[in-house]
N, CA, C, O and the ligand as a Tripos MOL2 file, in Angstrom:
@<TRIPOS>MOLECULE
protein
  293   291    74     0     0
PROTEIN
NO_CHARGES

@<TRIPOS>ATOM
      1 N         -22.1090   -3.4260   30.4100 N.3       1 MET1
      2 CA        -21.1840   -2.5140   29.7080 C.3       1 MET1
      3 C         -20.4310   -3.2830   28.6280 C.2       1 MET1
      4 O         -19.7080   -4.2370   28.9180 O.2       1 MET1
      5 N         -20.6050   -2.8660   27.4090 N.am      2 ILE2
      6 CA        -19.9160   -3.5420   26.3040 C.3       2 ILE2
      7 C         -18.7100   -2.7100   25.8860 C.2       2 ILE2
      8 O         -18.8380   -1.5230   25.5860 O.2       2 ILE2
      9 N         -17.5480   -3.3350   25.8680 N.am      3 ALA3
     10 CA        -16.3290   -2.6250   25.4690 C.3       3 ALA3
     11 C         -16.1170   -2.7940   23.9690 C.2       3 ALA3
     12 O         -15.8920   -3.9000   23.4780 O.2       3 ALA3
     13 N         -16.1910   -1.7050   23.2720 N.am      4 HIS4
     14 CA        -15.9550   -1.7560   21.8330 C.3       4 HIS4
     15 C         -14.4940   -1.4870   21.5330 C.2       4 HIS4
     16 O         -13.8840   -0.6030   22.1340 O.2       4 HIS4
     17 N         -13.9460   -2.2260   20.6310 N.am      5 SER5
     18 CA        -12.5550   -2.0100   20.2320 C.3       5 SER5
     19 C         -12.5410   -1.3610   18.8570 C.2       5 SER5
     20 O         -12.8960   -1.9900   17.8600 O.2       5 SER5
     21 N         -12.1330   -0.1150   18.8110 N.am      6 THR6
     22 CA        -12.0470    0.5850   17.5360 C.3       6 THR6
     23 C         -10.5900    0.8520   17.2060 C.2       6 THR6
     24 O          -9.7110    0.7060   18.0550 O.2       6 THR6
     25 N         -10.3450    1.2430   15.9720 N.am      7 ILE7
     26 CA         -8.9710    1.5200   15.5460 C.3       7 ILE7
     27 C          -8.3770    2.6480   16.3830 C.2       7 ILE7
     28 O          -7.2080    2.6050   16.7690 O.2       7 ILE7
     29 N          -9.2000    3.6570   16.6570 N.am      8 ASP8
     30 CA         -8.7100    4.8050   17.4110 C.3       8 ASP8
     31 C          -8.6460    4.5180   18.9080 C.2       8 ASP8
     32 O          -7.9130    5.1830   19.6400 O.2       8 ASP8
     33 N          -9.4000    3.5450   19.3540 N.am      9 GLY9
     34 CA         -9.5000    3.3140   20.7860 C.3       9 GLY9
     35 C          -8.7470    2.0900   21.2660 C.2       9 GLY9
     36 O          -9.1580    1.4560   22.2380 O.2       9 GLY9
     37 N          -7.6550    1.7460   20.6060 N.am     10 VAL10
     38 CA         -6.8800    0.5880   21.0340 C.3      10 VAL10
     39 C          -6.1270    0.9420   22.3100 C.2      10 VAL10
     40 O          -5.3660    1.9080   22.3500 O.2      10 VAL10
     41 N          -6.3450    0.1640   23.3240 N.am     11 LYS11
     42 CA         -5.6630    0.4200   24.5870 C.3      11 LYS11
     43 C          -4.2510   -0.1480   24.5340 C.2      11 LYS11
     44 O          -3.9750   -1.1220   23.8340 O.2      11 LYS11
     45 N          -3.3750    0.4850   25.2900 N.am     12 ALA12
     46 CA         -1.9760    0.0630   25.2890 C.3      12 ALA12
     47 C          -1.8470   -1.3850   25.7640 C.2      12 ALA12
     48 O          -0.9800   -2.1150   25.2850 O.2      12 ALA12
     49 N          -2.6890   -1.8000   26.6890 N.am     13 CYS13
     50 CA         -2.5880   -3.1500   27.2280 C.3      13 CYS13
     51 C          -3.0400   -4.1820   26.2080 C.2      13 CYS13
     52 O          -2.7680   -5.3720   26.3700 O.2      13 CYS13
     53 N          -3.7230   -3.7450   25.1630 N.am     14 ASP14
     54 CA         -4.1580   -4.6700   24.1260 C.3      14 ASP14
     55 C          -3.1140   -4.8420   23.0330 C.2      14 ASP14
     56 O          -3.2920   -5.6400   22.1130 O.2      14 ASP14
     57 N          -2.0160   -4.0830   23.1390 N.am     15 MET15
     58 CA         -0.9580   -4.1910   22.1430 C.3      15 MET15
     59 C           0.0330   -5.2690   22.5670 C.2      15 MET15
     60 O           0.4680   -5.3200   23.7170 O.2      15 MET15
     61 N           0.3730   -6.1150   21.6270 N.am     16 LEU16
     62 CA          1.3720   -7.1380   21.8920 C.3      16 LEU16
     63 C           2.5750   -6.8900   21.0040 C.2      16 LEU16
     64 O           2.4390   -6.4750   19.8530 O.2      16 LEU16
     65 N           3.7460   -7.1460   21.5470 N.am     17 LYS17
     66 CA          4.9520   -7.0010   20.7520 C.3      17 LYS17
     67 C           5.4620   -8.3850   20.3800 C.2      17 LYS17
     68 O           5.7210   -9.2240   21.2420 O.2      17 LYS17
     69 N           5.5990   -8.6020   19.0900 N.am     18 ILE18
     70 CA          6.0010   -9.9120   18.5900 C.3      18 ILE18
     71 C           7.2360   -9.7240   17.7350 C.2      18 ILE18
     72 O           7.3240   -8.7840   16.9460 O.2      18 ILE18
     73 N           8.1830  -10.6210   17.8960 N.am     19 TYR19
     74 CA          9.3800  -10.5490   17.0720 C.3      19 TYR19
     75 C           9.1060  -11.1410   15.6970 C.2      19 TYR19
     76 O           8.5830  -12.2470   15.5620 O.2      19 TYR19
     77 N           9.4750  -10.3710   14.6850 N.am     20 CYS20
     78 CA          9.4280  -10.8800   13.3200 C.3      20 CYS20
     79 C          10.6340  -11.8030   13.1270 C.2      20 CYS20
     80 O          11.5630  -11.7920   13.9340 O.2      20 CYS20
     81 N          10.6160  -12.5910   12.0660 N.am     21 LYS21
     82 CA         11.7240  -13.5190   11.8290 C.3      21 LYS21
     83 C          13.0370  -12.8000   11.5590 C.2      21 LYS21
     84 O          14.1120  -13.3760   11.7290 O.2      21 LYS21
     85 N          12.9490  -11.5240   11.1320 N.am     22 CYS22
     86 CA         14.1550  -10.7590   10.8530 C.3      22 CYS22
     87 C          14.6820  -10.0730   12.1040 C.2      22 CYS22
     88 O          15.7640   -9.4870   12.0710 O.2      22 CYS22
     89 N          13.9370  -10.1330   13.2120 N.am     23 GLY23
     90 CA         14.3860   -9.5350   14.4580 C.3      23 GLY23
     91 C          13.7210   -8.2210   14.7850 C.2      23 GLY23
     92 O          13.8780   -7.7160   15.8970 O.2      23 GLY23
     93 N          12.9880   -7.6540   13.8560 N.am     24 ASN24
     94 CA         12.2420   -6.4370   14.1440 C.3      24 ASN24
     95 C          11.0750   -6.7510   15.0820 C.2      24 ASN24
     96 O          10.5310   -7.8550   15.0760 O.2      24 ASN24
     97 N          10.7110   -5.7680   15.8730 N.am     25 ILE25
     98 CA          9.5700   -5.9390   16.7690 C.3      25 ILE25
     99 C           8.3250   -5.4050   16.0840 C.2      25 ILE25
    100 O           8.3110   -4.2790   15.5870 O.2      25 ILE25
    101 N           7.2910   -6.2130   16.0610 N.am     26 VAL26
    102 CA          6.0320   -5.8230   15.4530 C.3      26 VAL26
    103 C           5.0300   -5.5830   16.5670 C.2      26 VAL26
    104 O           4.8190   -6.4510   17.4140 O.2      26 VAL26
    105 N           4.4140   -4.4120   16.5700 N.am     27 SER27
    106 CA          3.3670   -4.1110   17.5490 C.3      27 SER27
    107 C           2.0080   -4.3400   16.9250 C.2      27 SER27
    108 O           1.6570   -3.7050   15.9300 O.2      27 SER27
    109 N           1.2590   -5.2300   17.4970 N.am     28 LEU28
    110 CA         -0.0810   -5.5140   16.9800 C.3      28 LEU28
    111 C          -1.0560   -5.5570   18.1400 C.2      28 LEU28
    112 O          -0.6980   -5.9710   19.2430 O.2      28 LEU28
    113 N          -2.2720   -5.1350   17.8990 N.am     29 ASP29
    114 CA         -3.2690   -5.3310   18.9420 C.3      29 ASP29
    115 C          -3.8030   -6.7540   18.8410 C.2      29 ASP29
    116 O          -3.7070   -7.4060   17.8010 O.2      29 ASP29
    117 N          -4.3690   -7.2160   19.9550 N.am     30 LYS30
    118 CA         -4.7690   -8.6220   20.0380 C.3      30 LYS30
    119 C          -5.7920   -8.9820   18.9690 C.2      30 LYS30
    120 O          -5.7670  -10.0890   18.4300 O.2      30 LYS30
    121 N          -6.6870   -8.0560   18.6610 N.am     31 GLY31
    122 CA         -7.6860   -8.3100   17.6330 C.3      31 GLY31
    123 C          -7.0480   -8.5900   16.2870 C.2      31 GLY31
    124 O          -7.4910   -9.4710   15.5510 O.2      31 GLY31
    125 N          -6.0010   -7.8340   15.9680 N.am     32 MET32
    126 CA         -5.2990   -8.0060   14.7010 C.3      32 MET32
    127 C          -4.6030   -9.3610   14.6490 C.2      32 MET32
    128 O          -4.6300  -10.0410   13.6230 O.2      32 MET32
    129 N          -3.9810   -9.7490   15.7580 N.am     33 ILE33
    130 CA         -3.3050  -11.0470   15.8000 C.3      33 ILE33
    131 C          -4.3150  -12.1720   15.6260 C.2      33 ILE33
    132 O          -4.0820  -13.1360   14.8970 O.2      33 ILE33
    133 N          -5.4360  -12.0260   16.3090 N.am     34 TRP34
    134 CA         -6.5060  -13.0230   16.2040 C.3      34 TRP34
    135 C          -6.9560  -13.1460   14.7520 C.2      34 TRP34
    136 O          -7.1160  -14.2530   14.2370 O.2      34 TRP34
    137 N          -7.1590  -11.9970   14.0910 N.am     35 THR35
    138 CA         -7.5940  -11.9980   12.6940 C.3      35 THR35
    139 C          -6.5600  -12.6710   11.8080 C.2      35 THR35
    140 O          -6.9010  -13.4810   10.9460 O.2      35 THR35
    141 N          -5.2940  -12.3320   12.0240 N.am     36 LYS36
    142 CA         -4.2360  -12.8990   11.1930 C.3      36 LYS36
    143 C          -4.1320  -14.4050   11.3990 C.2      36 LYS36
    144 O          -3.8990  -15.1510   10.4480 O.2      36 LYS36
    145 N          -4.3060  -14.8570   12.6590 N.am     37 LYS37
    146 CA         -4.2350  -16.2890   12.9220 C.3      37 LYS37
    147 C          -5.3970  -17.0080   12.2620 C.2      37 LYS37
    148 O          -5.2410  -18.1010   11.7160 O.2      37 LYS37
    149 N          -6.5630  -16.3820   12.3200 N.am     38 ASN38
    150 CA         -7.7390  -16.9740   11.6760 C.3      38 ASN38
    151 C          -7.5290  -17.1090   10.1820 C.2      38 ASN38
    152 O          -7.9520  -18.0910    9.5720 O.2      38 ASN38
    153 N          -6.8740  -16.1200    9.5930 N.am     39 LEU39
    154 CA         -6.6370  -16.1330    8.1510 C.3      39 LEU39
    155 C          -5.3560  -16.8920    7.7990 C.2      39 LEU39
    156 O          -4.9700  -16.9770    6.6330 O.2      39 LEU39
    157 N          -4.7040  -17.4410    8.8310 N.am     40 ARG40
    158 CA         -3.4490  -18.1790    8.6670 C.3      40 ARG40
    159 C          -2.3850  -17.3270    7.9800 C.2      40 ARG40
    160 O          -1.6200  -17.8130    7.1480 O.2      40 ARG40
    161 N          -2.3540  -16.0450    8.3490 N.am     41 LYS41
    162 CA         -1.3420  -15.1600    7.7950 C.3      41 LYS41
    163 C          -0.1810  -15.0900    8.7670 C.2      41 LYS41
    164 O          -0.3620  -15.1140    9.9850 O.2      41 LYS41
    165 N           1.0070  -15.0050    8.2090 N.am     42 LYS42
    166 CA          2.1900  -14.8690    9.0400 C.3      42 LYS42
    167 C           2.2490  -13.4580    9.5970 C.2      42 LYS42
    168 O           1.8580  -12.4920    8.9420 O.2      42 LYS42
    169 N           2.7460  -13.3640   10.8200 N.am     43 ILE43
    170 CA          2.9370  -12.0440   11.4040 C.3      43 ILE43
    171 C           4.3480  -11.5900   11.0540 C.2      43 ILE43
    172 O           5.3310  -12.2110   11.4590 O.2      43 ILE43
    173 N           4.4360  -10.5240   10.3140 N.am     44 GLU44
    174 CA          5.7380  -10.0420    9.8620 C.3      44 GLU44
    175 C           5.7550   -8.5240    9.9190 C.2      44 GLU44
    176 O           4.7050   -7.8810    9.9080 O.2      44 GLU44
    177 N           6.9540   -7.9550    9.9800 N.am     45 CYS45
    178 CA          7.0750   -6.5090   10.0740 C.3      45 CYS45
    179 C           6.8600   -5.8870    8.6920 C.2      45 CYS45
    180 O           6.7740   -6.5850    7.6810 O.2      45 CYS45
    181 N           6.7770   -4.5600    8.6810 N.am     46 THR46
    182 CA          6.5040   -3.8560    7.4340 C.3      46 THR46
    183 C           7.5970   -4.1140    6.4070 C.2      46 THR46
    184 O           7.3140   -4.2990    5.2240 O.2      46 THR46
    185 N           8.8480   -4.1250    6.8640 N.am     47 ALA47
    186 CA          9.9740   -4.3280    5.9470 C.3      47 ALA47
    187 C           9.8940   -5.6970    5.2740 C.2      47 ALA47
    188 O          10.1030   -5.8160    4.0670 O.2      47 ALA47
    189 N           9.5920   -6.7240    6.0630 N.am     48 CYS48
    190 CA          9.4880   -8.0740    5.5100 C.3      48 CYS48
    191 C           8.3040   -8.1760    4.5520 C.2      48 CYS48
    192 O           8.3860   -8.8280    3.5110 O.2      48 CYS48
    193 N           7.2020   -7.5210    4.9200 N.am     49 ARG49
    194 CA          6.0280   -7.5790    4.0550 C.3      49 ARG49
    195 C           6.3140   -6.9000    2.7300 C.2      49 ARG49
    196 O           5.9630   -7.4200    1.6710 O.2      49 ARG49
    197 N           6.9550   -5.7290    2.7880 N.am     50 ASN50
    198 CA          7.2940   -5.0250    1.5560 C.3      50 ASN50
    199 C           8.2440   -5.8460    0.6990 C.2      50 ASN50
    200 O           8.0930   -5.9120   -0.5210 O.2      50 ASN50
    201 N           9.2480   -6.4870    1.3580 N.am     51 ARG51
    202 CA         10.2180   -7.3000    0.6310 C.3      51 ARG51
    203 C           9.5050   -8.4810   -0.0410 C.2      51 ARG51
    204 O           9.7650   -8.8060   -1.1990 O.2      51 ARG51
    205 N           8.5940   -9.1160    0.7220 N.am     52 ARG52
    206 CA          7.8790  -10.2780    0.1860 C.3      52 ARG52
    207 C           6.9940   -9.8660   -0.9880 C.2      52 ARG52
    208 O           6.9470  -10.5500   -2.0100 O.2      52 ARG52
    209 N           6.2960   -8.7480   -0.8350 N.am     53 ILE53
    210 CA          5.3910   -8.3010   -1.8890 C.3      53 ILE53
    211 C           6.1670   -7.9600   -3.1500 C.2      53 ILE53
    212 O           5.7640   -8.3440   -4.2470 O.2      53 ILE53
    213 N           7.2930   -7.2310   -3.0050 N.am     54 SER54
    214 CA          8.0700   -6.8630   -4.1860 C.3      54 SER54
    215 C           8.6910   -8.1020   -4.8240 C.2      54 SER54
    216 O           8.8280   -8.1710   -6.0460 O.2      54 SER54
    217 N           9.0720   -9.0940   -3.9880 N.am     55 PHE55
    218 CA          9.5940  -10.3420   -4.5310 C.3      55 PHE55
    219 C           8.5150  -11.0620   -5.3270 C.2      55 PHE55
    220 O           8.7640  -11.5520   -6.4290 O.2      55 PHE55
    221 N           7.3080  -11.1220   -4.7560 N.am     56 ASP56
    222 CA          6.1880  -11.7730   -5.4350 C.3      56 ASP56
    223 C           5.8910  -11.0960   -6.7680 C.2      56 ASP56
    224 O           5.6480  -11.7620   -7.7750 O.2      56 ASP56
    225 N           5.9150   -9.7610   -6.7630 N.am     57 ILE57
    226 CA          5.6180   -9.0280   -7.9920 C.3      57 ILE57
    227 C           6.6790   -9.3130   -9.0460 C.2      57 ILE57
    228 O           6.3590   -9.5390  -10.2130 O.2      57 ILE57
    229 N           7.9590   -9.3030   -8.6270 N.am     58 GLU58
    230 CA          9.0330   -9.5830   -9.5790 C.3      58 GLU58
    231 C           8.9260  -10.9980  -10.1260 C.2      58 GLU58
    232 O           9.1210  -11.2410  -11.3170 O.2      58 GLU58
    233 N           8.6060  -11.9420   -9.2110 N.am     59 TYR59
    234 CA          8.4680  -13.3370   -9.6150 C.3      59 TYR59
    235 C           7.3350  -13.4960  -10.6300 C.2      59 TYR59
    236 O           7.4860  -14.1510  -11.6620 O.2      59 TYR59
    237 N           6.2060  -12.8810  -10.3070 N.am     60 LEU60
    238 CA          5.0440  -12.9720  -11.2000 C.3      60 LEU60
    239 C           5.3250  -12.2850  -12.5350 C.2      60 LEU60
    240 O           4.9280  -12.7720  -13.5940 O.2      60 LEU60
    241 N           6.0150  -11.1480  -12.4680 N.am     61 ASN61
    242 CA          6.3720  -10.4460  -13.7000 C.3      61 ASN61
    243 C           7.2560  -11.3260  -14.5800 C.2      61 ASN61
    244 O           7.0500  -11.4170  -15.7910 O.2      61 ASN61
    245 N           8.2460  -11.9750  -13.9570 N.am     62 GLY62
    246 CA          9.1450  -12.8620  -14.6900 C.3      62 GLY62
    247 C           8.3910  -14.0170  -15.3030 C.2      62 GLY62
    248 O           8.6080  -14.3840  -16.4580 O.2      62 GLY62
    249 N           7.5020  -14.5840  -14.5100 N.am     63 LEU63
    250 CA          6.6770  -15.6980  -14.9720 C.3      63 LEU63
    251 C           5.8120  -15.2600  -16.1460 C.2      63 LEU63
    252 O           5.6880  -15.9570  -17.1530 O.2      63 LEU63
    253 N           5.2220  -14.0880  -15.9830 N.am     64 PHE64
    254 CA          4.3280  -13.5630  -16.9990 C.3      64 PHE64
    255 C           5.0910  -13.2560  -18.2840 C.2      64 PHE64
    256 O           4.6400  -13.5800  -19.3830 O.2      64 PHE64
    257 N           6.2560  -12.6240  -18.1240 N.am     65 ASP65
    258 CA          7.0800  -12.3100  -19.2850 C.3      65 ASP65
    259 C           7.5140  -13.5830  -19.9910 C.2      65 ASP65
    260 O           7.4940  -13.6550  -21.2200 O.2      65 ASP65
    261 N           7.9060  -14.5900  -19.2130 N.am     66 GLY66
    262 CA          8.3360  -15.8590  -19.7870 C.3      66 GLY66
    263 C           7.2200  -16.5170  -20.5710 C.2      66 GLY66
    264 O           7.4520  -17.0480  -21.6570 O.2      66 GLY66
    265 N           6.0190  -16.4880  -20.0370 N.am     67 THR67
    266 CA          4.8590  -17.0620  -20.6920 C.3      67 THR67
    267 C           4.5650  -16.3150  -21.9870 C.2      67 THR67
    268 O           4.2340  -16.9060  -23.0150 O.2      67 THR67
    269 N           4.7010  -14.9850  -21.8970 N.am     68 LEU68
    270 CA          4.4630  -14.1740  -23.0810 C.3      68 LEU68
    271 C           5.4650  -14.4920  -24.1730 C.2      68 LEU68
    272 O           5.1080  -14.6150  -25.3450 O.2      68 LEU68
    273 N           6.7520  -14.6250  -23.7690 N.am     69 ASP69
    274 CA          7.7940  -14.9310  -24.7470 C.3      69 ASP69
    275 C           7.5240  -16.2740  -25.4280 C.2      69 ASP69
    276 O           7.6870  -16.4130  -26.6400 O.2      69 ASP69
    277 N           7.1090  -17.2620  -24.6270 N.am     70 GLU70
    278 CA          6.7980  -18.5680  -25.1820 C.3      70 GLU70
    279 C           5.6250  -18.4780  -26.1740 C.2      70 GLU70
    280 O           5.6360  -19.0950  -27.2400 O.2      70 GLU70
    281 N           4.6300  -17.6990  -25.7870 N.am     71 ALA71
    282 CA          3.4380  -17.5880  -26.6230 C.3      71 ALA71
    283 C           3.7560  -16.9080  -27.9440 C.2      71 ALA71
    284 O           3.1520  -17.2080  -28.9740 O.2      71 ALA71
    285 N           4.7290  -15.9740  -27.8990 N.am     72 LEU72
    286 CA          5.0600  -15.2340  -29.1020 C.3      72 LEU72
    287 C           6.0490  -15.9870  -29.9900 C.2      72 LEU72
    288 O           6.1520  -15.7030  -31.1840 O.2      72 LEU72
    289 N           6.7850  -16.9580  -29.4070 N.am     73 ALA73
    290 CA          7.8200  -17.6670  -30.1580 C.3      73 ALA73
    291 C           7.2180  -18.5790  -31.2320 C.2      73 ALA73
    292 O           7.9540  -19.2490  -31.9560 O.2      73 ALA73
    293 ZN         10.6790   -8.6040    9.5420 Zn       74 ZN74
@<TRIPOS>BOND
     1     1     2 1
     2     2     3 1
     3     3     4 2
     4     3     5 am
     5     5     6 1
     6     6     7 1
     7     7     8 2
     8     7     9 am
     9     9    10 1
    10    10    11 1
    11    11    12 2
    12    11    13 am
    13    13    14 1
    14    14    15 1
    15    15    16 2
    16    15    17 am
    17    17    18 1
    18    18    19 1
    19    19    20 2
    20    19    21 am
    21    21    22 1
    22    22    23 1
    23    23    24 2
    24    23    25 am
    25    25    26 1
    26    26    27 1
    27    27    28 2
    28    27    29 am
    29    29    30 1
    30    30    31 1
    31    31    32 2
    32    31    33 am
    33    33    34 1
    34    34    35 1
    35    35    36 2
    36    35    37 am
    37    37    38 1
    38    38    39 1
    39    39    40 2
    40    39    41 am
    41    41    42 1
    42    42    43 1
    43    43    44 2
    44    43    45 am
    45    45    46 1
    46    46    47 1
    47    47    48 2
    48    47    49 am
    49    49    50 1
    50    50    51 1
    51    51    52 2
    52    51    53 am
    53    53    54 1
    54    54    55 1
    55    55    56 2
    56    55    57 am
    57    57    58 1
    58    58    59 1
    59    59    60 2
    60    59    61 am
    61    61    62 1
    62    62    63 1
    63    63    64 2
    64    63    65 am
    65    65    66 1
    66    66    67 1
    67    67    68 2
    68    67    69 am
    69    69    70 1
    70    70    71 1
    71    71    72 2
    72    71    73 am
    73    73    74 1
    74    74    75 1
    75    75    76 2
    76    75    77 am
    77    77    78 1
    78    78    79 1
    79    79    80 2
    80    79    81 am
    81    81    82 1
    82    82    83 1
    83    83    84 2
    84    83    85 am
    85    85    86 1
    86    86    87 1
    87    87    88 2
    88    87    89 am
    89    89    90 1
    90    90    91 1
    91    91    92 2
    92    91    93 am
    93    93    94 1
    94    94    95 1
    95    95    96 2
    96    95    97 am
    97    97    98 1
    98    98    99 1
    99    99   100 2
   100    99   101 am
   101   101   102 1
   102   102   103 1
   103   103   104 2
   104   103   105 am
   105   105   106 1
   106   106   107 1
   107   107   108 2
   108   107   109 am
   109   109   110 1
   110   110   111 1
   111   111   112 2
   112   111   113 am
   113   113   114 1
   114   114   115 1
   115   115   116 2
   116   115   117 am
   117   117   118 1
   118   118   119 1
   119   119   120 2
   120   119   121 am
   121   121   122 1
   122   122   123 1
   123   123   124 2
   124   123   125 am
   125   125   126 1
   126   126   127 1
   127   127   128 2
   128   127   129 am
   129   129   130 1
   130   130   131 1
   131   131   132 2
   132   131   133 am
   133   133   134 1
   134   134   135 1
   135   135   136 2
   136   135   137 am
   137   137   138 1
   138   138   139 1
   139   139   140 2
   140   139   141 am
   141   141   142 1
   142   142   143 1
   143   143   144 2
   144   143   145 am
   145   145   146 1
   146   146   147 1
   147   147   148 2
   148   147   149 am
   149   149   150 1
   150   150   151 1
   151   151   152 2
   152   151   153 am
   153   153   154 1
   154   154   155 1
   155   155   156 2
   156   155   157 am
   157   157   158 1
   158   158   159 1
   159   159   160 2
   160   159   161 am
   161   161   162 1
   162   162   163 1
   163   163   164 2
   164   163   165 am
   165   165   166 1
   166   166   167 1
   167   167   168 2
   168   167   169 am
   169   169   170 1
   170   170   171 1
   171   171   172 2
   172   171   173 am
   173   173   174 1
   174   174   175 1
   175   175   176 2
   176   175   177 am
   177   177   178 1
   178   178   179 1
   179   179   180 2
   180   179   181 am
   181   181   182 1
   182   182   183 1
   183   183   184 2
   184   183   185 am
   185   185   186 1
   186   186   187 1
   187   187   188 2
   188   187   189 am
   189   189   190 1
   190   190   191 1
   191   191   192 2
   192   191   193 am
   193   193   194 1
   194   194   195 1
   195   195   196 2
   196   195   197 am
   197   197   198 1
   198   198   199 1
   199   199   200 2
   200   199   201 am
   201   201   202 1
   202   202   203 1
   203   203   204 2
   204   203   205 am
   205   205   206 1
   206   206   207 1
   207   207   208 2
   208   207   209 am
   209   209   210 1
   210   210   211 1
   211   211   212 2
   212   211   213 am
   213   213   214 1
   214   214   215 1
   215   215   216 2
   216   215   217 am
   217   217   218 1
   218   218   219 1
   219   219   220 2
   220   219   221 am
   221   221   222 1
   222   222   223 1
   223   223   224 2
   224   223   225 am
   225   225   226 1
   226   226   227 1
   227   227   228 2
   228   227   229 am
   229   229   230 1
   230   230   231 1
   231   231   232 2
   232   231   233 am
   233   233   234 1
   234   234   235 1
   235   235   236 2
   236   235   237 am
   237   237   238 1
   238   238   239 1
   239   239   240 2
   240   239   241 am
   241   241   242 1
   242   242   243 1
   243   243   244 2
   244   243   245 am
   245   245   246 1
   246   246   247 1
   247   247   248 2
   248   247   249 am
   249   249   250 1
   250   250   251 1
   251   251   252 2
   252   251   253 am
   253   253   254 1
   254   254   255 1
   255   255   256 2
   256   255   257 am
   257   257   258 1
   258   258   259 1
   259   259   260 2
   260   259   261 am
   261   261   262 1
   262   262   263 1
   263   263   264 2
   264   263   265 am
   265   265   266 1
   266   266   267 1
   267   267   268 2
   268   267   269 am
   269   269   270 1
   270   270   271 1
   271   271   272 2
   272   271   273 am
   273   273   274 1
   274   274   275 1
   275   275   276 2
   276   275   277 am
   277   277   278 1
   278   278   279 1
   279   279   280 2
   280   279   281 am
   281   281   282 1
   282   282   283 1
   283   283   284 2
   284   283   285 am
   285   285   286 1
   286   286   287 1
   287   287   288 2
   288   287   289 am
   289   289   290 1
   290   290   291 1
   291   291   292 2
@<TRIPOS>SUBSTRUCTURE
     1 MET1         2 RESIDUE 1 A MET
     2 ILE2         6 RESIDUE 1 A ILE
     3 ALA3        10 RESIDUE 1 A ALA
     4 HIS4        14 RESIDUE 1 A HIS
     5 SER5        18 RESIDUE 1 A SER
     6 THR6        22 RESIDUE 1 A THR
     7 ILE7        26 RESIDUE 1 A ILE
     8 ASP8        30 RESIDUE 1 A ASP
     9 GLY9        34 RESIDUE 1 A GLY
    10 VAL10       38 RESIDUE 1 A VAL
    11 LYS11       42 RESIDUE 1 A LYS
    12 ALA12       46 RESIDUE 1 A ALA
    13 CYS13       50 RESIDUE 1 A CYS
    14 ASP14       54 RESIDUE 1 A ASP
    15 MET15       58 RESIDUE 1 A MET
    16 LEU16       62 RESIDUE 1 A LEU
    17 LYS17       66 RESIDUE 1 A LYS
    18 ILE18       70 RESIDUE 1 A ILE
    19 TYR19       74 RESIDUE 1 A TYR
    20 CYS20       78 RESIDUE 1 A CYS
    21 LYS21       82 RESIDUE 1 A LYS
    22 CYS22       86 RESIDUE 1 A CYS
    23 GLY23       90 RESIDUE 1 A GLY
    24 ASN24       94 RESIDUE 1 A ASN
    25 ILE25       98 RESIDUE 1 A ILE
    26 VAL26      102 RESIDUE 1 A VAL
    27 SER27      106 RESIDUE 1 A SER
    28 LEU28      110 RESIDUE 1 A LEU
    29 ASP29      114 RESIDUE 1 A ASP
    30 LYS30      118 RESIDUE 1 A LYS
    31 GLY31      122 RESIDUE 1 A GLY
    32 MET32      126 RESIDUE 1 A MET
    33 ILE33      130 RESIDUE 1 A ILE
    34 TRP34      134 RESIDUE 1 A TRP
    35 THR35      138 RESIDUE 1 A THR
    36 LYS36      142 RESIDUE 1 A LYS
    37 LYS37      146 RESIDUE 1 A LYS
    38 ASN38      150 RESIDUE 1 A ASN
    39 LEU39      154 RESIDUE 1 A LEU
    40 ARG40      158 RESIDUE 1 A ARG
    41 LYS41      162 RESIDUE 1 A LYS
    42 LYS42      166 RESIDUE 1 A LYS
    43 ILE43      170 RESIDUE 1 A ILE
    44 GLU44      174 RESIDUE 1 A GLU
    45 CYS45      178 RESIDUE 1 A CYS
    46 THR46      182 RESIDUE 1 A THR
    47 ALA47      186 RESIDUE 1 A ALA
    48 CYS48      190 RESIDUE 1 A CYS
    49 ARG49      194 RESIDUE 1 A ARG
    50 ASN50      198 RESIDUE 1 A ASN
    51 ARG51      202 RESIDUE 1 A ARG
    52 ARG52      206 RESIDUE 1 A ARG
    53 ILE53      210 RESIDUE 1 A ILE
    54 SER54      214 RESIDUE 1 A SER
    55 PHE55      218 RESIDUE 1 A PHE
    56 ASP56      222 RESIDUE 1 A ASP
    57 ILE57      226 RESIDUE 1 A ILE
    58 GLU58      230 RESIDUE 1 A GLU
    59 TYR59      234 RESIDUE 1 A TYR
    60 LEU60      238 RESIDUE 1 A LEU
    61 ASN61      242 RESIDUE 1 A ASN
    62 GLY62      246 RESIDUE 1 A GLY
    63 LEU63      250 RESIDUE 1 A LEU
    64 PHE64      254 RESIDUE 1 A PHE
    65 ASP65      258 RESIDUE 1 A ASP
    66 GLY66      262 RESIDUE 1 A GLY
    67 THR67      266 RESIDUE 1 A THR
    68 LEU68      270 RESIDUE 1 A LEU
    69 ASP69      274 RESIDUE 1 A ASP
    70 GLU70      278 RESIDUE 1 A GLU
    71 ALA71      282 RESIDUE 1 A ALA
    72 LEU72      286 RESIDUE 1 A LEU
    73 ALA73      290 RESIDUE 1 A ALA
    74 ZN74       293 GROUP 0 **** ****
């Protein structure tokens, strides 16, 4: 008997609760944690991920704008 793990068929016992650095609880199934560890990705909650992504975008935008200004000067 082979147990397949699908997105719809995640069992409750396969869910792990991990604290994000901000204190929020992140629910992930074991497969997802394994994947993230393999990819060396940090486990973070949605709020932290959104904050990080928007920070990255702003940083890159600033960098890009600065480069553009230099190129035009
Ligand atoms: Zn967080």
